[in-house]
Backbone bond lengths (Angstrom), bond angles and torsions (degrees), N, CA, C in turn:
res aa  C-N    CA-C-N  psi(-1)  N-CA   C-N-CA  omega(-1)  CA-C   N-CA-C  phi
1 M - - - 1.453 - - 1.529 110.80 -
2 I 1.337 117.37 -48.94 1.455 121.34 -177.92 1.519 110.06 -64.64
3 L 1.328 117.56 -45.81 1.464 120.16 -179.10 1.520 111.67 -63.89
4 K 1.329 116.14 -41.72 1.465 119.25 178.36 1.522 110.76 -62.93
5 T 1.314 116.57 -41.38 1.454 120.87 178.60 1.523 111.59 -63.01
6 L 1.330 116.48 -46.01 1.470 120.78 -177.25 1.524 113.27 -68.88
7 F 1.336 117.46 -39.52 1.470 119.84 -168.74 1.515 115.19 -114.67
8 V 1.350 119.71 -0.73 1.457 119.61 -178.24 1.528 111.04 -129.18
9 S 1.318 117.48 -58.39 1.449 120.76 -167.13 1.524 115.79 -91.18
10 S 1.318 118.29 6.55 1.469 119.81 -177.20 1.530 111.71 -114.44
11 K 1.316 117.39 35.42 1.478 119.86 179.23 1.512 109.44 -59.72
12 P 1.289 120.38 145.33 1.456 130.41 4.39 1.536 113.51 -85.39
13 Y 1.345 116.49 -3.68 1.473 119.62 -175.10 1.530 111.59 -68.19
14 S 1.325 117.38 -32.20 1.467 119.59 177.52 1.515 111.12 -64.16
15 D 1.331 117.51 -35.97 1.475 120.80 176.37 1.528 111.21 -67.08
16 I 1.321 116.81 -38.17 1.458 119.94 177.95 1.523 110.10 -66.06
17 L 1.320 116.79 -41.70 1.463 120.92 177.54 1.529 110.11 -62.19
18 K 1.325 117.87 -40.77 1.472 120.98 176.37 1.511 110.82 -62.67
19 R 1.321 117.60 -42.72 1.475 120.61 178.47 1.521 111.03 -57.55
20 L 1.340 115.66 -43.91 1.462 119.86 -178.65 1.529 111.74 -65.13
21 L 1.312 117.68 -30.87 1.451 121.03 179.47 1.527 113.14 -82.84
22 I 1.299 117.88 -40.42 1.467 122.51 -168.01 1.523 113.30 -93.55
23 I 1.313 117.59 -40.96 1.474 120.89 -172.88 1.517 109.21 -98.20
24 N 1.322 116.75 112.76 1.452 121.65 -174.57 1.522 113.46 -95.32
25 N 1.322 116.66 40.56 1.445 121.91 175.40 1.527 110.16 -111.76
26 K 1.306 117.26 152.44 1.464 120.86 -179.24 1.528 112.32 -59.55
27 D 1.299 117.02 -30.02 1.459 120.73 -176.78 1.527 112.58 -94.74
28 C 1.342 117.03 23.99 1.473 120.63 -176.32 1.523 113.25 -59.20
29 L 1.333 117.71 -22.83 1.474 120.46 -179.99 1.526 113.17 -92.94
30 D 1.320 116.68 8.12 1.470 121.35 176.84 1.528 108.45 -73.94
31 M 1.327 116.12 101.40 1.466 121.65 -175.16 1.522 113.05 -70.31
32 S 1.313 117.55 -13.65 1.462 119.74 178.92 1.535 112.22 -81.86
33 N 1.323 117.34 -10.12 1.469 121.16 -179.85 1.528 108.83 -80.50
34 T 1.305 116.15 101.26 1.471 120.96 -177.87 1.529 112.91 -70.12
35 D 1.341 116.68 -25.63 1.470 118.95 177.11 1.526 110.38 -64.84
36 Y 1.326 117.29 -39.88 1.455 120.99 177.31 1.526 110.65 -63.57
37 Q 1.334 115.57 -42.22 1.467 118.43 -178.84 1.515 111.61 -64.83
38 K 1.332 117.58 -34.44 1.482 120.45 177.09 1.524 110.05 -64.00
39 V 1.329 116.28 -41.76 1.463 119.78 177.68 1.518 110.08 -62.41
40 I 1.315 117.44 -46.48 1.458 122.39 -179.24 1.518 111.12 -61.95
41 D 1.340 116.65 -42.58 1.457 120.53 -179.31 1.528 112.32 -65.82
42 S 1.320 117.38 -22.48 1.468 120.71 -179.79 1.536 112.60 -83.61
43 F 1.341 118.06 -8.32 1.452 122.59 -179.08 1.530 109.73 -102.64
44 Y 1.317 115.10 117.87 1.457 121.52 173.44 1.522 108.41 -100.01
45 L 1.312 117.77 171.30 1.466 121.61 -178.78 1.516 111.03 -55.93
46 D 1.322 118.16 -43.77 1.462 121.51 178.55 1.529 111.29 -58.96
47 D 1.342 116.56 -39.10 1.465 120.62 178.67 1.525 111.42 -64.22
48 L 1.339 115.89 -41.59 1.465 119.61 179.99 1.533 110.86 -61.84
49 I 1.325 116.42 -36.75 1.466 120.05 178.18 1.517 110.14 -75.68
50 D 1.334 118.04 -48.22 1.459 122.29 -177.26 1.520 112.39 -61.39
51 K 1.316 116.81 -35.94 1.472 120.36 -177.58 1.534 112.35 -91.52
52 G 1.320 116.87 4.01 1.464 121.45 170.49 1.510 116.08 85.27
53 Y 1.330 119.34 12.75 1.468 119.89 176.59 1.526 111.54 -74.34
54 I 1.319 115.63 -31.85 1.462 121.61 175.26 1.515 105.40 -115.37
55 K 1.308 115.37 126.72 1.466 120.37 -178.09 1.511 109.20 -113.20
56 L 1.300 115.97 128.88 1.454 120.49 175.37 1.528 110.63 -102.34
57 D 1.321 115.80 -3.32 1.452 120.83 173.63 1.528 107.85 -127.43
58 P 1.327 118.59 148.96 1.463 120.26 -172.39 1.525 114.17 -84.73
59 K 1.322 117.28 54.62 1.450 120.33 -177.81 1.531 108.87 -139.12
60 I 1.334 115.68 127.77 1.452 120.29 176.62 1.539 107.72 -107.70
61 Q 1.308 114.58 119.35 1.465 119.81 175.50 1.512 107.77 -111.41
62 R 1.323 116.64 127.28 1.449 120.66 178.48 1.510 108.56 -118.05
63 E 1.293 114.75 131.76 1.450 121.61 174.90 1.526 107.59 -85.44
64 T 1.321 116.94 159.31 1.449 122.01 176.58 1.513 109.66 -59.64
65 H 1.326 117.19 131.00 1.481 124.26 178.68 1.521 112.84 64.00
66 E 1.309 118.18 22.42 1.460 120.82 177.69 1.526 109.78 -72.83
67 E 1.313 116.70 147.04 1.462 122.36 177.72 1.531 109.59 -62.05
68 I 1.318 116.06 142.68 1.464 121.25 177.59 1.520 108.30 -68.47
69 K 1.334 115.81 137.19 1.456 121.09 -179.44 1.518 110.50 -126.85
70 T 1.312 113.79 158.85 1.454 122.00 170.22 1.522 105.67 -106.51
71 Y 1.317 118.05 137.69 1.460 121.61 -172.44 1.517 111.00 -119.84
72 V 1.321 115.26 148.87 1.446 122.40 168.92 1.532 106.42 -122.63
73 F 1.323 116.36 115.48 1.450 122.05 174.91 1.524 107.91 -96.81
74 I 1.327 116.43 131.47 1.452 120.61 178.71 1.517 107.24 -114.19
75 N 1.320 116.11 118.88 1.456 122.15 -179.16 1.514 109.19 -121.49
76 I 1.314 115.82 138.35 1.464 121.44 174.84 1.524 106.15 -115.80
77 D 1.323 115.50 125.58 1.471 119.59 -171.07 1.532 109.41 -148.12
78 D 1.305 115.73 -178.31 1.474 123.77 175.89 1.523 112.33 57.28
79 F 1.316 117.19 47.06 1.456 120.57 178.10 1.518 110.32 -69.40
80 S 1.319 115.76 137.66 1.446 121.62 177.37 1.531 108.85 -148.99
81 P 1.335 117.51 158.13 1.484 118.96 179.28 1.526 110.73 -60.06
82 S 1.310 116.02 142.27 1.464 122.49 178.76 1.524 109.55 -97.51
83 R 1.326 114.87 161.91 1.462 119.22 173.15 1.514 111.49 -68.63
84 T 1.337 116.08 -21.21 1.446 121.51 177.98 1.528 108.76 -88.84
85 K 1.295 116.91 120.13 1.464 121.22 -176.20 1.547 110.70 -58.35
86 G 1.333 115.34 133.48 1.458 120.56 176.56 1.517 114.39 90.64
87 Y 1.323 117.48 -1.21 1.461 121.70 -179.51 1.519 111.12 -121.72
88 R 1.339 115.90 165.69 1.460 122.81 177.86 1.523 108.44 -125.27
89 D 1.320 116.65 145.49 1.461 122.02 168.50 1.521 106.91 -87.25
90 Y 1.317 116.44 151.02 1.458 120.95 -178.39 1.518 109.28 -159.64
91 V 1.312 115.47 169.34 1.466 122.20 178.36 1.519 107.81 -120.43
92 I 1.330 115.30 134.92 1.460 121.09 175.94 1.523 107.46 -102.90
93 Y 1.313 116.35 125.53 1.469 122.34 178.80 1.526 108.87 -109.67
94 F 1.324 116.05 138.28 1.462 122.86 173.17 1.519 107.17 -115.44
95 D 1.315 117.21 114.36 1.462 122.07 175.41 1.518 107.44 -102.56
96 I 1.327 116.66 125.46 1.458 121.61 -179.49 1.514 107.69 -109.30
97 I 1.309 116.17 119.60 1.451 121.88 -179.09 1.519 108.25 -116.45
98 C 1.323 114.65 126.17 1.449 120.88 -172.13 1.523 109.72 -139.70
99 Y 1.302 117.33 132.28 1.459 122.42 177.05 1.533 108.77 -61.07
100 N 1.329 116.80 134.47 1.470 121.08 -173.13 1.528 113.23 -55.24
101 D 1.308 118.62 -36.80 1.454 121.22 -175.80 1.532 114.15 -69.43
102 V 1.341 117.88 -12.04 1.472 119.20 179.12 1.528 112.18 -115.97
103 W 1.326 117.80 16.34 1.465 121.46 178.47 1.513 111.83 -64.75
104 Q 1.326 117.91 -43.43 1.462 121.10 -171.77 1.524 111.16 -80.66
105 L 1.332 115.44 134.80 1.462 123.85 174.74 1.529 107.56 -114.29
106 N 1.329 115.84 174.00 1.464 119.71 175.28 1.544 109.95 -61.81
107 N 1.305 116.14 160.80 1.466 124.27 177.84 1.529 112.47 59.30
108 Y 1.332 116.63 33.58 1.461 122.99 175.26 1.520 113.50 60.84
109 K 1.320 116.19 27.92 1.459 120.23 177.90 1.523 109.14 -90.02
110 N 1.320 115.24 161.76 1.441 123.16 -176.19 1.533 108.17 -119.89
111 R 1.339 117.87 126.46 1.469 121.65 -175.21 1.535 112.63 -58.82
112 P 1.359 120.04 -53.22 1.468 117.83 -178.47 1.532 113.81 -61.21
113 L 1.327 116.74 -39.46 1.468 118.89 178.65 1.526 111.53 -69.08
114 S 1.335 117.11 -33.76 1.478 120.30 176.55 1.518 110.51 -65.86
115 I 1.325 116.53 -43.02 1.467 120.34 177.98 1.523 109.54 -60.89
116 A 1.331 117.42 -47.07 1.474 121.22 179.37 1.507 110.58 -61.13
117 G 1.327 117.55 -39.01 1.458 121.16 179.07 1.512 112.77 -64.39
118 Y 1.328 117.03 -41.39 1.456 119.92 179.38 1.535 111.09 -69.46
119 I 1.325 116.93 -39.92 1.474 119.77 176.37 1.524 109.53 -60.83
120 D 1.313 116.58 -46.95 1.467 121.25 179.85 1.523 110.84 -61.18
121 G 1.335 116.67 -45.09 1.461 119.66 -179.31 1.515 113.15 -64.17
122 I 1.321 116.75 -41.17 1.479 120.08 179.49 1.520 109.54 -64.80
123 L 1.323 117.34 -47.25 1.468 119.88 -179.57 1.532 111.57 -66.38
124 N 1.345 117.67 -36.34 1.466 119.64 176.69 1.512 111.82 -65.53
125 S 1.336 117.40 -33.33 1.462 120.05 -179.66 1.535 110.64 -66.14
126 L 1.320 117.03 -26.79 1.459 120.47 176.93 1.512 111.62 -69.01
127 T 1.328 116.17 -30.97 1.464 120.72 -172.81 1.529 113.17 -102.41
128 S 1.324 117.53 -2.14 1.463 119.15 -170.82 1.528 113.26 -60.56
129 N 1.327 119.27 -29.53 1.453 120.74 -179.79 1.518 111.92 -99.88
130 Q 1.328 118.11 5.21 1.445 120.18 -174.41 1.519 112.08 -126.39
131 V 1.314 117.69 26.95 1.454 120.26 -179.38 1.531 110.04 -72.33
132 N 1.298 115.82 133.25 1.454 122.40 178.23 1.538 107.52 -90.29
133 P 1.330 119.49 109.21 1.466 120.55 -173.91 1.520 113.66 -60.85
134 G 1.331 119.45 -23.09 1.457 120.82 179.45 1.520 113.63 -84.13
135 N 1.328 116.00 0.28 1.456 120.23 -175.88 1.511 108.43 -141.12
136 L 1.303 119.11 138.32 1.456 121.96 -179.69 1.522 112.11 -71.98
137 K 1.323 117.70 -19.92 1.465 120.83 -177.11 1.519 109.97 -83.92
138 S 1.309 116.41 141.53 1.456 122.22 173.93 1.517 107.96 -100.65
139 H 1.319 116.62 149.74 1.451 120.87 -177.39 1.515 110.55 -130.48
140 F 1.330 116.77 151.01 1.434 121.43 170.25 1.517 108.03 -140.16
141 K 1.304 117.05 154.28 1.453 122.50 -177.34 1.506 109.74 -75.84
142 A 1.318 117.17 121.63 1.461 122.69 174.77 1.522 107.84 -106.06
143 S 1.317 116.55 125.27 1.456 119.71 -174.24 1.521 111.64 -56.08
144 G 1.315 115.80 127.26 1.450 121.88 173.70 1.522 115.70 80.86
145 I 1.343 118.35 -13.44 1.456 117.39 -177.52 1.520 112.35 -127.23
146 G 1.301 117.53 17.19 1.463 118.78 177.42 1.524 111.69 82.69
147 E 1.324 115.88 -148.13 1.448 121.07 -176.42 1.520 111.22 -92.18
148 C 1.331 116.46 144.67 1.465 122.49 172.27 1.512 107.74 -104.76
């Protein structure tokens, strides 16, 4: 659910997030570059996982002469009983790992912070109409696992 939301159903932000992960040039956010958009359009969620841009396990394997990548690790941890019977509370962590030489983007932007900002914005857009005024935390329904 989270991966589909981040990389498929939140266009145009999902395309921007893909650009930040896949294209390691300072001008990766230049929307007028049609070559970049062709590359982005050729990457589906399965490709991002298969090619190691999104890691569901905490291990980075690099082959000799492999292209430098930016990674997003998604970890779910800190499970505890929920007030709702049959569910668990948990924390989702996003670790962004980026090679130092590709941190800087045009206009003094930073690649890892930009990725974190887009992830935060996409997830906040899911909760914008469902904020519980008595609680600082926002929640959204995650299929099969209760509220996030």
